[in-house]
N, C-alpha and C positions, 0 to 999 in steps of 0.2 A: 813247273818250269817245262817249258816245250821249246822244241826247235822246229820251227816251220820254214823250210826252205831258206836257210841262213838266217833266220831271225830267232834269236834266243829271247823267248818270253817269259818274264817273271811275273806272275800274278800274286799281288800281295794281299793281306787280309783288311787292308786299310781302306776307307771309304773314299780317302783322297790321298794320292801320292804327293807329299810335299817335296820341295827341292832338296832338303836336307836327307830325306829318306832315300831319294833317287840318288844322290851322290853317294852315300855310304854303301848302297846296295851295288852300284857299278864299280866304284874304286876299291872298297875294302872287302866287298863280296865276291867279286868277279874279277876285275882286272889285275889287281895286284897279286892276289894268291895264285892266279890261274895263267897269267901270261907266259910262263915258261913251259905249259903244258901243252898237249895236242887237243885238249878239250875245246878250245876256241877256234880250231882249224875249221875253216868253211864258214864261220859266223861273220855276217856281214853288218848286222845290227843288234842291238840288245834293246828290248822293249820291257819296261817296267809300268804295269798296270795296276789300278786299284781294283778292288773285289768285283766291281761291276763290268770290269774291262772296258771302260769308256773314258778313262782319265789316266794320264801319266805322262811319260816321256820315253822317247826313241833317241838312243845313242847311235849315231851313225858310224859304226866302226866295229872291228872285230880284233884279231889277234894283234895285228900291226899296231893299231891305235892303243890297245891295252898295253902293250910292251912300251910304247912312246910314254904313255901316262905313268906307268910304274916307275920310269927312269926319272922323272922330275919331281921337284918338291911339291908338297901338299896344297899350298895356295895356288900355285902355277898349275897343278893338275885339275884343280876345280875349274879354273878359266878353261883349260884346254877341253874338259868334259862338257862344259856348257856351250862352247863354240861348235861342238860336234852333236848337239843335242836339239831336238824339236819337241815342243809340249804337245800333249793331245789332250784336247778339251772335250768335255762331253757335249753332245748336241743340244741346242737350245730347244726349250719346251715349246 
């Protein structure tokens, strides 16, 4: 886990970051447990990448968006998350 100029990066051990893993990491691993703390201050994006760092997702949001997501029900929070997300795809060979 690294913080590069407001981007919290999570590098997984997976070769592919699937949508379900991404949702769990951002909602249950970061936003819901940390939205009340100062840890997310200054974070503008949360990037979840595969083990090659060439595939994953970017959540365009930080403390404010995590607090909003934590306050809504789970199905709606998934919609909120995906509306604020951009997929990262590996370059074509």
